[in-house]
C-alpha positions as MATLAB code, in Angstrom:
seq = 'MNQQGEFEAVYLVITARGLSTLIDAVSGVGKNNRVDLYFTSLGSKVLQTRGMKGPDEHDPNRDFTSFRDNWSLISGRLV';
ca = [
       0.000    0.000    0.000;
       1.125    3.485   -0.659;
       0.890    6.402    1.786;
      -2.722    7.046    0.768;
      -3.679    3.475    1.750;
      -4.098    2.353   -1.849;
      -2.684   -0.827   -3.310;
       0.041   -0.341   -5.873;
       0.649   -2.657   -8.803;
       3.964   -4.495   -8.655;
       4.956   -6.450  -11.748;
       7.040   -9.597  -11.406;
       8.466  -10.889  -14.675;
       9.950  -14.371  -14.366;
      10.400  -17.360  -16.626;
       8.060  -20.310  -16.183;
      11.030  -22.511  -15.272;
      12.268  -20.024  -12.676;
       8.813  -19.743  -11.146;
       8.412  -23.517  -11.059;
      11.741  -23.876   -9.247;
      10.782  -21.296   -6.632;
       7.324  -22.809   -6.148;
       8.900  -26.200   -5.477;
      11.325  -24.605   -3.000;
       8.803  -22.716   -0.860;
       5.274  -23.970   -1.302;
       4.705  -26.816   -3.697;
       1.624  -27.622   -5.703;
      -1.595  -28.181   -3.774;
      -4.894  -29.884   -4.452;
      -6.090  -29.899   -8.046;
      -2.640  -28.682   -9.173;
      -3.364  -25.309   -7.585;
      -0.602  -22.958   -6.472;
      -1.349  -20.067   -4.130;
       1.328  -17.425   -3.745;
       1.014  -14.306   -1.607;
       3.399  -11.449   -2.269;
       4.234   -8.584    0.038;
       6.200   -5.525   -0.951;
       8.396   -4.369    1.927;
      10.145   -1.226    0.804;
      12.131   -2.233   -2.237;
      11.834   -5.973   -1.471;
       9.159   -8.316   -2.795;
       8.662  -11.488   -0.747;
       6.447  -14.525   -1.250;
       4.886  -14.673    2.194;
       2.463  -17.599    2.078;
       3.541  -20.092    4.730;
       6.171  -17.854    6.313;
       6.662  -18.493   10.012;
       7.338  -14.866   10.812;
       8.340  -11.536    9.290;
      11.999  -12.045   10.166;
      12.275  -15.467    8.531;
      14.995  -15.287    5.902;
      14.678  -17.649    2.967;
      16.331  -16.533   -0.279;
      13.829  -18.643   -2.228;
      11.073  -16.292   -1.054;
      12.811  -13.162   -2.324;
      11.311  -12.194   -5.702;
      12.890   -8.722   -5.709;
      15.131   -9.460   -8.703;
      12.024  -10.173  -10.798;
      10.370   -6.851   -9.984;
       9.910   -4.877  -13.205;
      12.225   -7.330  -14.970;
      11.138   -6.040  -18.372;
      14.455   -7.037  -19.973;
      13.202  -10.628  -19.984;
      10.340   -9.598  -22.290;
      12.108   -6.953  -24.354;
      14.946   -9.383  -25.107;
      12.448  -11.717  -26.767;
      10.815   -8.980  -28.834;
      13.962   -8.067  -30.728;
];
């Protein structure tokens, strides 16, 4: 949320393979092949918070910050 209490859009651009690897590392696939991911933006960091034990838990597999606004992944395929 921003200072006005509004939600802000955060775009994560990641390859399907990269996302699959991170899903396997932190949450896995649930019933009916469903995957639920919850993201929280903490300052400049973007963390996948579903299943976290606490806010100070540090798991590098939950850190999606490097995928935030990763437009180079898309633009590299358009050329």
